[in-house]
N, C-alpha and C positions, 0 to 999 in steps of 0.2 A: 525474454530478458527480465521482466518483472518477477517471474517465478524464481529465477536463479538468484536475483538480488533481494528476495524477500527477507532472508535471514539477516543480511547486512542492514537493510532498512529497519528491521525490527530492533536490532541492537542500537542503531543510530537514534531511533525514536525513544528508546528507553533511556539512553544517556542524556538526550535532550530533556526529557521529563525529570531525570535526576538532577540535572544542572538547574532547571527552572525551580525545582523544590528548594535546592540549596540557596539560590538567590532570594527567593521569597522568604525563607526562614531567616536569612541574614538581615534583610531589611525590616521584617516584622520584629526581630530582636532589637533593632535600633529604635523602633517605635516604642517597644515595651520598656527599654532602658530610659527613654525620654519621659515616659509616664511615671516610672519609679522615681526619677529625679524630681519630677514635678511635685510629688507628694511631700518631699522633704523641704521644698522651698515655701517661704511664707506667702509671698505675693506673686503667683505665676502670671506672666504676661500672656494673655490669651491670644493676641494677634501674633506674637512671636512664635508661640507654640503651634498655631495653625499654619504659619509659613514654614516652619520646620517639618511638620507632618506632610505638607504639600510637596516640599522639596524631596523628602524621602520617597513619596509615592511616585513623583516624576522620575526620579533616578531608578526606581524599581522598574517602571515601564520601559525606560531606556535600556536597562540591562537585559530585560526579557526580549526586547526587539533585537538587541545585539546578538543574543543567543540564537534567536530564530534565523538571523542572517548568517551567523557562523555555521549553523547546522544545515542550511539550505543546500540541496544538491540538485544537479540536473544531469541527465544522462543522454547521450547521443550515440546512436548505433549506426555505424556506416560500414557497408560491406567492403572488405579489403580485397578479397579474391572471389571470383566466380568460377566455379568448376562445373563443367558439364560432362557427365559420364553417360555413355550409352551402354546399357546393360539389359539383358533379357529379364523380364519380370513375369511373375505369375499373377494373372488377373483371375480372381475368383468371383464368379457371378452368383449373387444371392437373390432369392425372391423373398421379399419382406411382406408379410401379411399383417394388416392392422384393421380390425373390425371389418368394414365393408370395402376397404381399399387394399390394393396390392401394387407393388412396384419393384422393379429389378434394380439392385444396387451392386456395384462392383467394389471389391476390396482387393488391394494390391499387396503382394509379398515382396519385401525389399531384400534382394539377395546379398547386399552388402552388410546390412544390419542383421540379416537372418531373422526377421520378424515382420509381422503385418504392419502396414502403415496405418496410422490413426485416421479416423473419419472426421471430417470437418463439420462442425455444428452449423446448421442452416440459419441460425439466428445471430449468434455472436462471432462465428468464424473460428472459434478455438478448436484445437484438435482433441479428440477423445477416443479412448478405447471402450469406455463404458457408455455405449450409445443407446438412446431411446429414439422412438419415431413418433411423428405426429399421426393422429388418427385419419385425417382426410387425405393429405398429400403425401404421407409416408416420408416426410423430410427428416433427416437425422438431427437429433438434439443432444447437447451435452447434458450432464446431470444438473448443472445449475439452471439451464434454460428449461429443462423438462419439469423442474420444480417438484 
């Protein structure tokens, strides 16, 4: 599910970052305008300016938190239908040799998809076609875990 949603999540994160930048730019512009006005005044009230700056910073923080809340997503995956199909499959037994170790592994041909089933990584559990094996136990590893 994460793999399929990665493009959507990437777009969502880029839009969130764009909106954060716009909000920061807006409130920083307010602070710059206040500084420009301050130069033209004869006697600036330091306490009042500090309070205005603090109010702008608080409002910026509130707006950024509001954006985070607005863009927050959660996903829940629930199976709606479970289908069990009985089909004859081809089991291909392979001997895997790694240094001093050797182990038999079975790869299955899926007749519905007309392709081999991926092998499960022994570390993270993800499915992979680009499999590596450990030296001692000859356990399958995905490219990320094989490092």
